[in-house]
C-alpha positions as CSV (number, residue, x, y, z in Angstrom):
1,M,-42.3,14.6,-27.3
2,G,-42.8,16.8,-24.2
3,N,-42.0,13.9,-21.9
4,E,-38.7,13.2,-23.7
5,K,-37.7,16.8,-23.5
6,S,-38.4,17.0,-19.8
7,E,-36.4,13.8,-19.3
8,F,-33.5,15.3,-21.3
9,D,-33.6,18.5,-19.3
10,A,-33.5,16.5,-16.1
11,I,-30.5,14.6,-17.3
12,V,-28.7,17.8,-18.2
13,I,-29.5,19.3,-14.8
14,N,-28.4,16.1,-13.0
15,E,-25.1,16.2,-15.0
16,A,-24.5,19.8,-13.9
17,Q,-25.3,18.9,-10.3
18,L,-22.8,16.1,-10.4
19,I,-20.1,18.3,-11.7
20,L,-20.8,20.9,-9.0
21,A,-20.7,18.2,-6.4
22,E,-17.3,17.1,-7.7
23,K,-16.2,20.8,-7.5
24,R,-17.3,20.9,-3.9
25,T,-15.2,17.8,-3.2
26,S,-12.2,19.6,-4.8
27,L,-12.8,22.5,-2.5
28,A,-12.8,20.1,0.5
29,V,-9.5,18.6,-0.7
30,M,-8.1,22.1,-1.0
31,R,-9.2,22.9,2.5
32,T,-7.5,19.8,3.8
33,G,-4.3,20.7,1.9
34,I,-4.3,24.1,3.5
35,A,-4.6,22.5,6.9
36,V,-1.8,20.1,6.1
37,L,0.3,23.1,5.1
38,A,-0.4,24.9,8.4
39,L,0.8,21.9,10.5
40,P,4.5,22.3,9.7
41,L,4.3,26.0,10.5
42,S,2.9,25.3,13.9
43,I,5.5,22.6,14.6
44,L,8.3,25.0,13.5
45,S,6.9,27.8,15.6
46,L,6.8,25.5,18.6
47,L,10.5,24.5,18.0
48,I,11.5,28.1,17.7
49,V,9.7,29.1,20.9
50,T,11.3,26.3,22.9
51,S,14.8,26.7,21.3
52,K,16.3,28.2,24.4
53,A,15.5,25.1,26.4
54,Y,17.8,22.8,24.4
55,D,21.0,22.8,22.4
56,I,20.4,22.0,18.7
57,T,23.5,19.8,18.4
58,R,22.5,17.6,21.3
59,V,19.0,16.9,19.9
60,L,20.0,16.8,16.2
61,H,18.8,13.2,16.0
62,F,15.3,14.5,16.9
63,V,15.4,17.6,14.7
64,I,16.3,15.9,11.5
65,P,13.3,13.5,11.5
66,V,11.0,16.4,12.5
67,A,12.4,18.5,9.6
68,L,12.0,15.6,7.2
69,L,8.4,15.1,8.3
70,N,7.7,18.8,8.0
71,F,9.1,18.8,4.5
72,L,7.0,15.8,3.5
73,L,3.9,17.5,5.0
74,I,4.6,20.7,3.0
75,V,5.0,18.6,-0.2
76,F,1.8,16.7,0.4
77,G,-0.2,19.8,1.3
78,A,1.1,21.6,-1.8
79,Y,0.2,18.6,-3.9
80,L,-3.4,18.6,-2.5
81,V,-3.8,22.3,-3.1
82,V,-2.4,22.3,-6.7
83,H,-4.3,19.1,-7.6
84,S,-7.6,20.6,-6.4
85,F,-6.9,23.8,-8.3
86,I,-6.4,21.8,-11.5
87,R,-9.6,19.7,-10.8
88,M,-11.6,22.9,-10.1
89,H,-10.5,24.5,-13.4
90,H,-11.5,21.2,-15.2
91,H,-14.9,21.3,-13.6
92,D,-15.3,25.0,-14.5
93,R,-14.6,24.1,-18.2
94,L,-17.1,21.3,-18.1
95,I,-19.8,23.6,-16.6
96,Q,-19.0,26.2,-19.4
97,E,-19.4,23.5,-22.0
98,I,-22.8,22.5,-20.6
99,K,-23.9,26.1,-20.5
100,M,-22.9,26.6,-24.1
101,K,-24.4,23.3,-25.3
102,Y,-27.7,23.3,-23.5
103,S,-29.7,26.4,-23.1
104,V,-31.9,24.9,-20.4
105,I,-29.1,25.1,-17.8
106,G,-27.4,28.2,-19.1
107,E,-29.9,30.5,-17.4
108,F,-29.4,29.0,-14.0
109,I,-25.6,29.0,-13.8
110,D,-23.5,32.1,-13.7
């Protein structure tokens, strides 16, 4: 009987560790999304700083693809951040369910 309980406790703790590892992965995805969001800002600031060196109408065939790429990077970065927020909230709900369901893990997780 005691051996079965310790195995069950180990399974519950491993389940909580797995969920926390997935939450760390979501945080890494969020960090990547933030970095992707910062890239268009740096490209835009570079274009603004060097804007006196060129005439926008003469380089319009370069500016349009760069603007399109910046837009796509912003959309992709926002998707990564929003998706990771949703996943983290899902992981938080799973951890709360484990805390409520099993008292063995409830004392270790805030």
